[in-house]
N, C-alpha and C positions, 0 to 999 in steps of 0.2 A: 504494500500500500504506500502510495506517495504522500509526502508531507502535506501537499495541498488537499488531500482527502482527510487528513487528520485534524487540521486546523480549520476552524469555522470562519473561513475568509469572507463568506457572504455577509456576516455580521461584524466581523473583526478584521477589516482589511489592513492588516499591519504592514503589508508590502506595497500598498497602493496609495500614493500621495493624493490628497483630496479632502473634501469636507468631512467625510465619515471618519477618516483616520485622525484628522485634526480634532474632531469632537471627542473621540476616544482618548487622545492624548491629553486634552484639556481636563477631562474628568479624572484621569489617573493622576495627573500632576496636582490637581486640587486636593485629592485624597492624601497623597504623599506629603504635601505641605501641611496638612492638618495634623496628621499623627504618624507619619512614616509608614503607612500601610495602605495599599490599594488592591482591590480585587476586580478582575475582569471576568464576569460571569460568562458561561457558555463559550469558553475559548476553544474547546475541543468540539468536534462533531461527535454525534453518537457512535459512529464507527471508530473514531479516534479513541474514545473512552474504552471501547471493547478491545481494540488493538493494544493499547498501553496496559490494560489490566492483564491481558494474556501474556504480554512480555514480562511484566513484573512477576506473575505467577511462575513463569518458566525458569526464572533465575532466583526464586525466593530461597532456595536451598543454599545459595551463595551468600546470603545475608549474614553479617557478623552479629550474632546475638550476644548481648551482654546484660548482666544483672549485677548492679553495683550501687554503691552510695557515692553521690557526687554533689559538689556545691555548684553555684551558678557560674563559676569561673573555671571549672575543671582543674582546680589546683588541689594540692595536698593540704591537710589540716596544718594550721600554724598555732601551736599552743601559746605563743607569745601574745596573741590577740585576745580581746575579751570574748567570752563565750557567746555574747549577743551579736558579735560581728557577723555579717552575712557570709563572709569567707569561711566561717566555722559552722555554717548551717548546711548539713548534708541530708540528701533525700534519696530514696530508692529509685533506681532507674531501670526499667525493663524495655529494651528497644532493640532494633536491628537496622543496620544500614547495608544496602546492597551496593558495593563499591562500583565506581565508574567503569572499571575495566571489564565489567560483565555486560556492558551495553555496546553492541557492535555498531560501527558506522553503517548507515542505511537502514538499520532496524528502527522501529517506531520512535523510541525516545530520542535517539540521536538525530533522526530525521527531522524532528521538531527543532532540536537545538541548532542544527545546521541549516535550517530553512533560510533561504536568502531573505534578508529583511528582519529576521527575528532579533539578532543582536542589535541592529540599528534601532528597531522599535523600542527595545528595552532601554537602550541608552537615551533615546529621546524622552522616554517616560521619566527616567531618573534625572535627566538634564545634567549628566556628569561629563565634564570635559575629559577627565582621565578615566578610562573605562576599558577594562581588560577581562578576558575570561580567566577564571581561576586556573592556574597552571598545574594544580595538583592532579596527577594521573589517577588517583584513587577517589577524587572528590569533585571534579568539575561538573559532572552530571550524575546524580545518584538517585536511588529510591530509598526513602525511609519506610520501613515496614514495622508497624506496631500492632501487637496483639493484645488480648485482654490482660489488663494489669495496670501498672502505674504510669504508663505513658512516658513522656519525656519531661522531667521536672524543669523548673525555672532555670534559664541559662541565657547567656549572650552568645551571639555567633562570632566566629573567628573572622569571617569575611565581612566587608562593609555593607553589602546589600545582597539579598538573596531573592531569587525568583522560584516560586514553588508552583507545582501543578497538581491539583487534587485528582487522583486516579480512582480510588475506591475508598469509601468510608467504612468504618467499623460498624458492627451491629448497633452499638450504643456508645455514648461518650465521645471523647476525642476532639472536643472543641479546642480551637486555637485561642489562647489568652495572652495578652501582652500589655506592658506598661510603656506607652509611647515615649521615646526620647529620654528615658530616665537617666541616662548618663551621657547625654549629648555634650555637656560642658565639663564633665568630670565623672569620677566613679560614683558619687552620690550615695554612699553606703547607707545613710540613714533612711532614705526613701526605698532603697532596695530591701532593707530589713523590714520595712512596713509591708511591702508586697509579699515577702516570704511569710510573715506572720498573719497575713490576711486583713490588715487594717488600712491598707492603701485604697484611696478612691480613684486611682489612676488606671486601674485594670480594665481593659476592653475585651469582650468575649465575642468570638467570631465563629460562625458555623459555615464551613466550606463544603461545597458539593462537588461531585465528580465533574471534571471538565473546567473547573474554575482556576484561573491563573492569578497568583498573588505576588505582588512586589512588596518587599519588606526590608526595612533598614534594621536588621537584627543585631548589628554590632552595638547599637546604641539603645535598643529597647529590650528590656528583660521580657522573656516570653516562655511559654510552655505549651505542651499538648496535654490536655486534661486526661485523667484515667479513662481507659476503654473497657467495654464489656462485650461479650458475645463471641461467636466462633469466627466471624469474618474479619480478616486483618485489614488494617488501614494502610493504603499505599499512597505516598506522596512523592512525586519527583522533585528534585531540587537542582536548579541550575544556578551556578555560583559565578559572580562577577566581583572584581576588586578594582582598586584605584591605582595599583602599581603592577607593572609587568613582572611575571615570573614568581608570584607569590604562591607558597604552598603551606600546608598545615604544619604546626609544630610537631616534632616526633612523639612527645608524650600524649598529646591529644589525638593524634592520628592513630596511635596504638589503642587508645581507649575506644575510639569510634569504629575502627575497621579491623582491629586485631592483628595488624601488620603495618610495617613501614617499608618504604623503598629508599634507596640511597639518596634520592633527591631531597627527602625530608631532613636528613641529617646534614647534607651539604648546605642547605639554605636555612638551617635553624638560626633563630635570633636575628633575622634580617628584616623584621617588620619595622615600619617607620613610626607607628604610633606607640604610645607608652602604656596602653591598657594592659592589665595584669594577665590576661589570657592571650 
């Protein structure tokens, strides 16, 4: 199946300059400016949803499943900090990521990622002058697979902005919750702590449906996937973009998420330009 049959170009003409594309861009930009999150409903065709679901199921056994306790920064405990510090708040995580090297060129997921105009549309939405695909060979385009359990607890993303595509929802639960721009100007540990203990009024709850494309500035907004229920797994594709060329994940976090690292992760360790602790 060709990418033009997967993407709902009739309603979402991402590769066709004109009024329809301009209107879509204006809405996405407005939503991103408001709280760092925008959702394009019905981005996939019904056939596209079926094709991506089948692809995800075909490589589901390649997902790295992990059950652990983690904080929002994926760092180790630091006994020198007060017990109330968010860096010392650890939560159960049950999740699985299907690494990028399981999705072949020309297959449905990469057909969308490589569709002419896709990157340009995303860049236009984000209005980023510096805009590059994540260079991590395990993480540039992946599928998050979540089953009944604790989901993915509160965390920040390593990359500056993330594009996700809902493929299949779980039987129950699995809402996307986020605190917009909570550390846009700094770590803001006090407000992060309020989100973690349930006293913050900044949390937004979002229910995504299969075929929805989401743009999210996850490096600056604390977010989580709420606990899931039922037998049907939740599949969400993640396309990652960054503001510097050649960026990859840190070795420790890559090992946590994918169960393995590659030489490139160690060669480029510590080369991030920002000073955030993850």
